[in-house]
All heavy atoms as an XYZ file, in Angstrom:
723
protein
N      14.910     -5.719     -0.824
C      13.607     -4.952     -0.751
C      12.847     -5.250     -2.005
O      13.248     -4.994     -3.101
C      13.955     -3.427     -0.567
C      12.665     -2.602     -0.625
S      13.243     -0.946     -0.342
C      11.683     -0.203      0.122
N      11.592     -5.725     -1.879
C      10.803     -6.134     -3.053
C      10.504     -4.998     -4.022
O      10.454     -5.091     -5.162
C       9.490     -6.641     -2.437
C       9.800     -7.070     -1.024
C      10.922     -6.154     -0.648
N      10.283     -3.771     -3.408
C       9.911     -2.635     -4.318
C      11.075     -2.240     -5.262
O      10.835     -1.743     -6.338
N      12.306     -2.391     -4.826
C      13.440     -1.997     -5.609
C      13.516     -2.735     -6.944
O      13.784     -2.233     -7.930
C      14.700     -2.133     -4.833
N      13.288     -4.084     -6.922
C      13.415     -4.811     -8.089
C      12.252     -4.604     -9.028
O      12.281     -4.832    -10.257
C      13.515     -6.340     -7.777
C      12.257     -6.936     -7.194
C      12.507     -8.282     -6.545
O      13.401     -8.361     -5.732
N      11.799     -9.205     -6.979
N      11.133     -4.189     -8.495
C       9.906     -3.987     -9.273
C       9.923     -2.675    -10.049
O       9.069     -2.440    -10.962
C       8.645     -4.048     -8.474
N      10.793     -1.703     -9.776
C      10.741     -0.409    -10.374
C      11.044     -0.474    -11.909
O      10.668      0.436    -12.582
C      11.697      0.617     -9.741
O      12.994      0.039     -9.714
C      11.273      0.856     -8.265
N      11.606     -1.562    -12.327
C      11.997     -1.649    -13.753
C      10.743     -2.172    -14.551
O      10.757     -2.174    -15.776
C      13.181     -2.466    -13.938
O      12.900     -3.770    -13.586
N       9.715     -2.603    -13.890
C       8.529     -3.149    -14.516
C       7.668     -2.027    -15.130
O       7.603     -0.913    -14.528
C       7.722     -4.041    -13.590
C       8.213     -5.217    -13.060
C       7.383     -5.909    -11.959
C       8.534     -6.283    -14.158
N       6.905     -2.277    -16.164
C       5.978     -1.225    -16.668
C       4.951     -0.999    -15.648
O       4.621     -1.774    -14.762
C       5.354     -1.930    -17.904
C       6.276     -3.023    -18.315
C       6.995     -3.486    -17.044
N       4.358      0.227    -15.703
C       3.289      0.644    -14.782
C       2.174     -0.327    -14.492
O       1.880     -0.627    -13.396
C       2.726      2.021    -15.247
C       1.814      2.669    -14.313
N       2.232      3.380    -13.230
C       0.439      2.641    -14.245
C       1.174      3.858    -12.584
N       0.095      3.439    -13.192
N       1.613     -0.808    -15.616
C       0.507     -1.821    -15.444
C       0.961     -3.079    -14.774
O       0.207     -3.679    -13.937
C      -0.067     -2.114    -16.829
N       2.157     -3.540    -15.073
C       2.664     -4.756    -14.410
C       2.913     -4.507    -12.932
O       2.653     -5.401    -12.117
C       4.005     -5.191    -15.101
N       3.411     -3.300    -12.558
C       3.621     -3.028    -11.161
C       2.284     -2.981    -10.388
O       2.140     -3.474     -9.291
C       4.280     -1.624    -11.000
C       5.752     -1.703    -11.449
C       6.571     -0.495    -11.064
N       6.769     -0.429     -9.648
C       7.041      0.616     -8.955
N       7.150      1.759     -9.623
N       7.248      0.564     -7.659
N       1.237     -2.435    -11.007
C      -0.136     -2.396    -10.443
C      -0.594     -3.797    -10.196
O      -1.179     -4.124     -9.155
C      -1.109     -1.627    -11.201
C      -1.051     -0.154    -11.118
C      -1.938      0.563    -12.105
C      -1.351      0.311     -9.765
N      -0.461     -4.684    -11.204
C      -0.863     -6.097    -11.024
C      -0.135     -6.785     -9.814
O      -0.708     -7.455     -9.093
C      -0.674     -6.884    -12.360
C      -1.744     -6.485    -13.375
C      -1.623     -7.521    -14.571
N      -0.357     -7.602    -15.154
C       0.098     -6.781    -16.144
N      -0.679     -5.846    -16.659
N       1.276     -6.937    -16.642
N       1.152     -6.522     -9.842
C       1.941     -7.089     -8.781
C       1.474     -6.575     -7.403
O       1.358     -7.388     -6.489
C       3.412     -6.667     -8.972
C       4.381     -7.287     -7.985
C       5.803     -6.743     -8.292
N       6.615     -6.955     -7.129
C       6.704     -6.117     -6.135
N       5.959     -5.058     -6.114
N       7.462     -6.317     -5.074
N       1.208     -5.321     -7.303
C       0.728     -4.772     -6.026
C      -0.646     -5.347     -5.635
O      -0.877     -5.589     -4.470
C       0.636     -3.233     -6.111
C       1.906     -2.522     -5.943
C       1.693     -1.015     -6.073
C       2.580     -2.823     -4.571
N      -1.528     -5.498     -6.583
C      -2.845     -6.112     -6.328
C      -2.640     -7.511     -5.697
O      -3.339     -7.938     -4.814
C      -3.725     -6.172     -7.579
C      -4.488     -4.972     -7.773
C      -5.570     -5.265     -8.908
N      -6.685     -4.458     -8.831
C      -7.669     -4.523     -7.944
N      -7.567     -5.303     -6.935
N      -8.744     -3.779     -8.020
N      -1.675     -8.264     -6.327
C      -1.453     -9.596     -5.780
C      -0.819     -9.540     -4.355
O      -1.282    -10.267     -3.506
C      -0.464    -10.353     -6.687
C      -0.129    -11.718     -6.271
C       1.038    -12.060     -5.650
C      -0.974    -12.837     -6.319
N       0.988    -13.456     -5.326
C      -0.265    -13.902     -5.708
C      -2.262    -13.021     -6.793
C      -0.795    -15.226     -5.578
C      -2.735    -14.356     -6.632
C      -2.081    -15.347     -6.020
N       0.082     -8.642     -4.124
C       0.709     -8.489     -2.843
C      -0.272     -7.971     -1.808
O      -0.107     -8.208     -0.575
C       1.901     -7.505     -2.821
C       3.097     -8.081     -3.524
C       4.257     -7.108     -3.324
N       4.681     -7.098     -1.943
C       5.218     -6.055     -1.331
N       5.420     -4.937     -1.994
N       5.535     -6.074     -0.031
N      -1.359     -7.337     -2.239
C      -2.316     -6.685     -1.351
C      -3.326     -7.770     -0.778
O      -4.065     -7.546      0.175
C      -3.141     -5.611     -2.058
N      -3.209     -8.984     -1.266
C      -4.070    -10.084     -0.722
C      -3.407    -10.478      0.587
O      -2.290    -11.006      0.617
C      -4.010    -11.248     -1.693
C      -4.779    -10.838     -2.949
C      -4.704    -11.905     -3.979
N      -5.225    -13.224     -3.476
C      -5.266    -14.327     -4.149
N      -4.739    -14.461     -5.311
N      -5.757    -15.403     -3.547
N      -4.096    -10.180      1.678
C      -3.507    -10.255      3.027
C      -4.124    -11.384      3.820
O      -5.164    -11.949      3.427
C      -3.672     -8.948      3.750
C      -3.171     -7.765      3.039
C      -1.754     -7.819      2.656
N      -0.899     -7.646      3.872
C       0.382     -7.287      3.828
N       0.952     -7.054      2.671
N       1.024     -7.128      4.915
N      -3.548    -11.752      4.937
C      -4.096    -12.770      5.815
C      -5.247    -12.255      6.695
O      -6.046    -13.094      7.170
N      -5.348    -10.987      6.872
C      -6.418    -10.455      7.669
C      -7.532     -9.900      6.723
O      -7.269     -9.115      5.892
C      -5.953     -9.244      8.555
C      -5.066     -9.547      9.743
C      -4.611     -8.285     10.450
C      -5.795    -10.448     10.685
N      -8.755    -10.371      6.950
C      -9.852     -9.965      6.160
C     -10.055     -8.425      6.210
O     -10.348     -7.820      5.166
C     -11.159    -10.646      6.739
C     -12.470    -10.200      6.026
C     -12.360    -10.577      4.529
C     -13.642    -10.861      6.629
N      -9.776     -7.783      7.298
C      -9.946     -6.331      7.478
C      -9.025     -5.701      6.450
O      -9.426     -4.635      5.843
C      -9.640     -5.891      8.860
C     -10.632     -6.363      9.940
C     -10.309     -7.742     10.482
O      -9.408     -8.440      9.887
O     -10.908     -8.082     11.505
N      -7.727     -6.105      6.371
C      -6.835     -5.434      5.394
C      -7.284     -5.712      3.954
O      -7.274     -4.829      3.179
C      -5.484     -6.043      5.607
C      -4.735     -5.441      6.820
O      -5.138     -4.445      7.336
N      -3.684     -6.098      7.222
N      -7.759     -6.942      3.699
C      -8.273     -7.250      2.374
C      -9.368     -6.319      1.928
O      -9.413     -5.767      0.824
C      -8.781     -8.662      2.259
C      -7.676     -9.712      2.115
O      -6.543     -9.296      1.724
O      -7.984    -10.871      2.377
N     -10.316     -6.017      2.876
C     -11.443     -5.216      2.516
C     -11.017     -3.759      2.272
O     -11.462     -3.133      1.332
C     -12.512     -5.191      3.703
C     -13.134     -6.522      3.931
C     -14.060     -6.540      5.169
C     -14.002     -6.946      2.720
N     -10.130     -3.247      3.119
C      -9.667     -1.878      2.915
C      -8.863     -1.772      1.614
O      -9.078     -0.830      0.864
C      -8.834     -1.426      4.137
C      -8.130     -0.115      3.848
C      -9.661     -1.304      5.351
N      -8.013     -2.686      1.351
C      -7.184     -2.656      0.143
C      -8.051     -2.818     -1.089
O      -7.753     -2.155     -2.129
C      -6.024     -3.683      0.240
C      -4.990     -3.327      1.256
C      -4.108     -4.570      1.568
C      -4.138     -2.141      0.728
N      -9.066     -3.658     -1.057
C      -9.951     -3.771     -2.248
C     -10.656     -2.504     -2.542
O     -10.778     -2.008     -3.647
C     -10.928     -4.886     -2.046
C     -10.385     -6.304     -2.347
C      -9.877     -6.345     -3.809
O     -10.593     -5.992     -4.720
O      -8.751     -6.905     -3.907
N     -11.141     -1.803     -1.433
C     -11.861     -0.545     -1.653
C     -10.855      0.542     -2.130
O     -11.215      1.364     -2.950
C     -12.444     -0.108     -0.278
C     -13.795     -0.741      0.022
C     -14.405     -0.145      1.212
N     -14.400     -1.158      2.227
C     -14.171     -0.963      3.481
N     -13.995      0.270      3.968
N     -14.140     -1.965      4.362
N      -9.619      0.463     -1.596
C      -8.608      1.443     -2.058
C      -8.408      1.274     -3.564
O      -8.349      2.256     -4.298
C      -7.309      1.141     -1.339
C      -6.079      1.882     -1.841
C      -5.865      3.168     -1.493
C      -5.221      1.235     -2.717
C      -4.822      3.916     -2.067
C      -4.156      1.919     -3.189
C      -3.912      3.179     -2.865
N      -8.197      0.081     -4.049
C      -7.952     -0.161     -5.484
C      -9.156      0.210     -6.290
O      -9.018      0.818     -7.388
C      -7.550     -1.611     -5.722
C      -6.148     -1.878     -5.524
C      -5.705     -2.702     -4.485
C      -5.138     -1.370     -6.335
C      -4.427     -3.009     -4.254
C      -3.768     -1.625     -6.105
C      -3.463     -2.393     -5.103
N     -10.311     -0.062     -5.790
C     -11.552      0.362     -6.557
C     -11.669      1.843     -6.656
O     -12.067      2.348     -7.761
C     -12.739     -0.205     -5.854
N     -11.277      2.554     -5.641
C     -11.361      4.011     -5.632
C     -10.221      4.766     -6.335
O     -10.379      5.779     -6.937
C     -11.521      4.556     -4.207
N      -9.025      4.140     -6.242
C      -7.809      4.939     -6.680
C      -6.965      4.299     -7.748
O      -6.020      4.961     -8.319
C      -6.922      5.178     -5.444
C      -7.596      5.950     -4.368
N      -7.884      7.267     -4.503
C      -8.063      5.501     -3.143
C      -8.504      7.701     -3.355
N      -8.651      6.616     -2.537
N      -7.183      3.052     -8.155
C      -6.254      2.379     -9.030
C      -6.034      3.055    -10.321
O      -4.851      3.264    -10.721
C      -6.791      0.952     -9.327
C      -5.724      0.156    -10.179
C      -6.129     -1.295    -10.374
O      -7.319     -1.633    -10.035
O      -5.289     -2.052    -10.664
N      -7.033      3.691    -10.944
C      -6.890      4.319    -12.197
C      -6.046      5.596    -12.079
O      -5.543      6.125    -13.118
C      -8.251      4.650    -12.819
O      -8.923      5.586    -12.045
N      -5.882      6.149    -10.889
C      -5.129      7.370    -10.716
C      -3.836      7.264    -10.017
O      -3.168      8.207     -9.699
C      -6.022      8.409     -9.912
C      -7.348      8.795    -10.566
C      -8.090      9.872     -9.802
N      -8.344      9.485     -8.426
C      -9.362      8.858     -7.943
N     -10.291      8.357     -8.772
N      -9.493      8.601     -6.667
N      -3.441      6.040     -9.766
C      -2.164      5.757     -9.013
C      -0.970      6.052     -9.920
O      -0.883      5.485    -11.000
C      -2.096      4.355     -8.516
C      -3.064      3.947     -7.375
C      -2.840      2.513     -7.022
C      -2.884      4.883     -6.207
N      -0.122      6.981     -9.469
C       1.134      7.222    -10.185
C       2.251      6.481     -9.590
O       2.095      5.653     -8.640
N       3.438      6.683    -10.109
C       4.631      5.935     -9.632
C       4.897      6.201     -8.125
O       5.297      5.280     -7.423
C       5.861      6.336    -10.450
C       5.755      5.810    -11.891
C       5.543      4.335    -11.961
O       6.224      3.526    -11.230
O       4.690      3.880    -12.770
N       4.619      7.424     -7.678
C       4.853      7.736     -6.260
C       3.980      6.939     -5.378
O       4.348      6.394     -4.317
C       4.651      9.226     -6.005
C       5.809     10.077     -6.491
O       6.883      9.476     -6.889
O       5.665     11.328     -6.473
N       2.666      6.889     -5.707
C       1.701      6.133     -4.957
C       2.013      4.620     -4.991
O       1.858      3.923     -3.981
C       0.314      6.376     -5.421
C      -0.222      7.716     -5.128
C       0.265      8.791     -6.085
O       0.802      8.456     -7.111
O       0.173     10.019     -5.744
N       2.460      4.105     -6.142
C       2.864      2.685     -6.257
C       3.996      2.439     -5.305
O       3.961      1.434     -4.596
C       3.164      2.323     -7.672
C       1.858      2.354     -8.574
C       3.841      0.998     -7.784
C       2.096      2.203    -10.039
N       4.987      3.271     -5.273
C       6.119      3.094     -4.409
C       5.699      3.147     -2.958
O       6.172      2.346     -2.141
C       7.149      4.164     -4.732
N       4.830      4.112     -2.649
C       4.354      4.196     -1.239
C       3.621      3.001     -0.781
O       3.698      2.500      0.301
N       2.705      2.450     -1.674
C       2.026      1.255     -1.335
C       2.891      0.016     -1.195
O       2.697     -0.769     -0.323
C       0.883      0.999     -2.376
C      -0.039     -0.149     -2.140
C      -0.751     -0.059     -0.820
C      -1.065     -0.242     -3.238
N       3.907     -0.042     -2.055
C       4.797     -1.108     -2.004
C       5.556     -1.136     -0.593
O       5.706     -2.159      0.001
C       5.884     -0.925     -3.099
C       6.453     -2.277     -3.542
O       5.812     -3.275     -3.397
O       7.500     -2.230     -4.162
N       5.877      0.054     -0.083
C       6.468      0.131      1.265
C       5.546     -0.257      2.298
O       5.921     -1.099      3.160
C       6.950      1.609      1.489
C       8.084      1.969      0.595
C       7.333      1.782      2.961
C       8.363      3.508      0.601
N       4.261      0.088      2.256
C       3.310     -0.284      3.233
C       3.033     -1.816      3.149
O       2.831     -2.489      4.251
C       1.974      0.512      3.077
C       2.061      1.951      3.394
C       0.787      2.708      2.999
C       2.440      2.182      4.836
N       3.043     -2.364      1.964
C       2.779     -3.818      1.837
C       3.925     -4.717      2.324
O       3.811     -5.851      2.545
C       2.414     -4.197      0.355
C       1.080     -3.651     -0.094
C       0.885     -3.979     -1.490
C      -0.129     -4.069      0.847
N       5.113     -4.076      2.620
C       6.229     -4.792      3.259
C       5.917     -5.043      4.729
O       6.617     -5.899      5.346
C       7.493     -4.031      3.075
C       8.083     -4.107      1.732
O       7.676     -5.082      0.955
O       8.912     -3.274      1.353
N       4.968     -4.350      5.338
C       4.639     -4.494      6.728
C       3.880     -5.761      6.939
O       3.170     -6.228      6.066
C       3.849     -3.278      7.229
C       4.470     -1.868      7.093
C       3.533     -0.838      7.460
C       5.742     -1.806      7.964
N       3.897     -6.292      8.204
C       3.133     -7.427      8.495
C       1.667     -6.961      8.640
O       1.416     -5.809      8.772
C       3.606     -8.259      9.660
C       3.389     -7.535     11.065
O       2.378     -6.921     11.245
O       4.335     -7.559     11.837
N       0.733     -7.950      8.550
C      -0.718     -7.645      8.523
C      -1.149     -6.845      9.768
O      -1.906     -5.895      9.564
C      -1.495     -8.905      8.458
C      -1.467     -9.562      7.125
O      -1.125     -8.857      6.176
O      -1.767    -10.781      7.022
N      -0.738     -7.197     10.935
C      -1.249     -6.477     12.130
C      -0.690     -5.123     12.201
O      -1.420     -4.114     12.546
C      -0.838     -7.242     13.380
C      -1.580     -8.547     13.503
O      -2.796     -8.643     13.154
N      -0.912     -9.548     13.986
N       0.533     -4.888     11.796
C       1.083     -3.507     11.788
C       0.425     -2.676     10.756
O       0.101     -1.448     11.046
C       2.589     -3.596     11.478
C       3.307     -2.310     11.598
C       4.836     -2.457     11.397
O       5.344     -3.552     11.058
O       5.510     -1.429     11.595
N       0.176     -3.235      9.617
C      -0.552     -2.470      8.515
C      -1.958     -2.044      8.991
O      -2.349     -0.956      8.867
C      -0.666     -3.314      7.259
C      -1.399     -2.605      6.100
C      -0.682     -1.274      5.741
C      -1.424     -3.606      4.920
N      -2.708     -3.049      9.653
C      -4.014     -2.706     10.139
C      -3.972     -1.627     11.185
O      -4.840     -0.633     11.181
C      -4.706     -3.947     10.644
C      -6.070     -3.775     11.138
C      -7.015     -3.253      9.985
C      -6.671     -5.059     11.720
N      -3.089     -1.675     12.107
C      -2.897     -0.639     13.125
C      -2.700      0.762     12.533
O      -3.245      1.752     12.986
C      -1.817     -1.028     14.074
C      -2.042     -2.189     14.961
C      -3.130     -1.955     15.971
O      -3.104     -0.978     16.693
O      -4.082     -2.833     15.950
N      -1.859      0.858     11.476
C      -1.596      2.083     10.731
C      -2.893      2.576     10.093
O      -3.261      3.734     10.113
C      -0.547      1.930      9.725
C       0.877      1.739     10.258
C       1.890      1.529      9.205
C       1.319      2.924     11.067
N      -3.560      1.713      9.360
C      -4.768      2.085      8.638
C      -5.851      2.609      9.596
O      -6.478      3.601      9.351
C      -5.328      0.879      7.810
C      -4.433      0.627      6.652
C      -6.714      1.227      7.300
C      -4.683     -0.704      5.937
N      -5.979      1.996     10.740
C      -6.996      2.327     11.721
C      -6.551      3.604     12.548
O      -7.352      4.144     13.312
C      -7.270      1.189     12.661
C      -7.970     -0.054     12.030
C      -8.100     -1.149     13.010
C      -9.234      0.310     11.410
N      -5.321      3.995     12.363
C      -4.863      5.189     13.057
C      -4.513      4.895     14.524
O      -4.405      5.863     15.309
N      -4.369      3.701     14.887
C      -4.018      3.295     16.276
C      -2.543      3.601     16.564
O      -2.164      3.578     17.732
C      -4.349      1.861     16.491
C      -5.834      1.584     16.484
C      -6.109      0.133     16.763
N      -7.519     -0.128     16.729
C      -8.001     -1.308     16.482
N      -7.250     -2.353     16.404
N      -9.346     -1.527     16.474
N      -1.729      3.729     15.511
C      -0.362      4.077     15.650
C       0.094      4.821     14.459
O      -0.571      4.803     13.430
C       0.494      2.823     15.897
C       0.482      1.809     14.820
C       1.379      0.719     15.090
N       2.764      1.179     14.917
C       3.740      0.626     14.287
N       3.516     -0.513     13.823
N       4.914      1.108     14.172
N       1.166      5.515     14.582
C       1.734      6.238     13.453
C       2.874      5.507     12.854
O       3.611      4.766     13.569
C       2.177      7.616     13.916
C       0.986      8.523     14.205
C      -0.025      8.737     12.978
O       0.470      8.950     11.867
O      -1.196      8.570     13.227
N       3.162      5.677     11.598
C       4.251      4.950     10.949
C       5.672      5.346     11.477
O       5.861      6.425     11.935
C       4.101      5.357      9.494
C       3.350      6.558      9.435
C       2.484      6.617     10.697
N       6.539      4.381     11.337
C       7.974      4.606     11.614
C       8.773      3.886     10.628
O       8.227      3.091      9.756
C       8.324      4.175     13.072
C       8.023      2.698     13.377
O       7.698      2.033     12.505
O       8.143      2.389     14.567
N      10.080      4.110     10.603
C      10.897      3.454      9.676
C      10.537      3.850      8.241
O      10.125      4.981      8.016
N      10.724      2.928      7.264
C      10.324      3.285      5.850
C       8.967      3.743      5.678
O       8.652      4.554      4.807
C      10.648      1.987      5.100
C      11.602      1.206      5.982
C      11.284      1.654      7.426
N       8.056      3.225      6.446
C       6.613      3.646      6.372
C       6.377      5.069      6.810
O       5.261      5.595      6.554
C       5.743      2.683      7.148
N       7.361      5.708      7.403
C       7.214      7.064      7.840
C       7.562      8.013      6.782
O       7.343      9.243      6.920
C       8.047      7.348      9.090
N       8.038      7.603      5.616
C       8.410      8.460      4.535
C       7.215      9.127      3.850
O       6.066      8.611      4.001
N       7.445     10.160      3.119
C       6.397     10.910      2.458
C       5.522     10.016      1.562
O       4.313     10.181      1.527
C       7.022     12.064      1.678
C       5.959     12.883      0.909
C       6.553     13.909     -0.028
O       7.757     14.253      0.168
O       5.835     14.451     -0.802
N       6.138      9.190      0.719
C       5.308      8.385     -0.213
C       4.366      7.418      0.512
O       3.184      7.350      0.143
C       6.222      7.613     -1.151
C       7.169      8.441     -2.051
C       8.005      7.547     -2.883
C       6.394      9.465     -2.928
N       4.865      6.759      1.523
C       4.029      5.789      2.258
C       2.977      6.560      3.064
O       1.780      6.102      3.122
C       4.921      5.024      3.205
N       3.281      7.685      3.616
C       2.337      8.509      4.310
C       1.137      8.988      3.453
O       0.049      8.999      3.875
C       2.985      9.712      5.013
C       3.758      9.349      6.305
C       4.195     10.618      6.971
N       4.854     10.287      8.207
C       4.194     10.248      9.385
N       2.964     10.356      9.381
N       4.873      9.931     10.452
N       1.507      9.385      2.240
C       0.512      9.793      1.261
C      -0.499      8.689      1.007
O      -1.739      8.885      0.987
C       1.160     10.307     -0.012
C       0.190     10.894     -1.006
C       0.864     11.359     -2.242
N       2.217     11.939     -2.120
C       3.062     12.040     -3.123
N       2.822     11.618     -4.299
N       4.243     12.601     -2.846
N       0.033      7.473      0.758
C      -0.846      6.376      0.459
C      -1.624      5.974      1.734
O      -2.834      5.588      1.683
C      -0.054      5.135     -0.086
C      -0.887      3.891     -0.194
C       0.590      5.538     -1.414
N      -1.024      6.008      2.854
C      -1.706      5.731      4.105
C      -2.868      6.583      4.353
O      -3.980      6.177      4.791
C      -0.708      5.792      5.350
C      -1.287      5.462      6.660
C      -1.862      4.075      6.698
C      -0.226      5.647      7.753
N      -2.725      7.900      3.974
C      -3.857      8.816      4.039
C      -4.959      8.399      3.083
O      -6.207      8.456      3.504
N      -4.679      7.884      1.937
C      -5.696      7.439      1.019
C      -6.384      6.148      1.621
O      -7.587      5.964      1.550
C      -5.098      7.117     -0.375
C      -4.564      8.275     -1.193
C      -3.834      7.786     -2.381
C      -5.685      9.243     -1.497
N      -5.545      5.268      2.185
C      -6.090      4.050      2.792
C      -7.014      4.354      3.907
O      -8.068      3.703      4.080
C      -5.019      3.131      3.253
C      -4.230      2.367      2.218
C      -2.927      1.778      2.710
C      -5.020      1.300      1.606
N      -6.701      5.378      4.736
C      -7.491      5.773      5.890
C      -8.793      6.319      5.407
O      -9.787      6.362      6.171
C      -6.738      6.652      6.804
C      -5.698      5.939      7.599
C      -4.832      6.892      8.404
N      -3.927      6.251      9.246
C      -3.040      6.876      9.982
N      -2.905      8.212      9.951
N      -2.203      6.180     10.759
N      -8.833      6.860      4.153
C     -10.061      7.504      3.703
C     -11.056      6.625      3.005
O     -12.159      7.086      2.695
N     -10.702      5.354      2.797
C     -11.696      4.480      2.074
C     -12.508      3.717      3.056
O     -12.219      3.600      4.235
C     -10.985      3.543      1.109
C     -10.377      4.291     -0.008
C      -9.928      2.609      1.743
């Protein structure tokens, strides 16, 4: 799991890594994620970083469906941390 190995990195390094992982194949995801970082990056704590890391493990189409509210998360994305970040993503 990519998130597990990244937890030992400093906060700023984890944010840089997530920004890199947030570059997606779907333009729609890129736009939402860029707006998300612009609005929330300075306030992201470790919980939000962990939640975003879980969501970024999803494939592009699944992530977009969740962001648009066309489906609800399951598996690891159904956890509290990922749901919290999903709420922020849906609000940008």
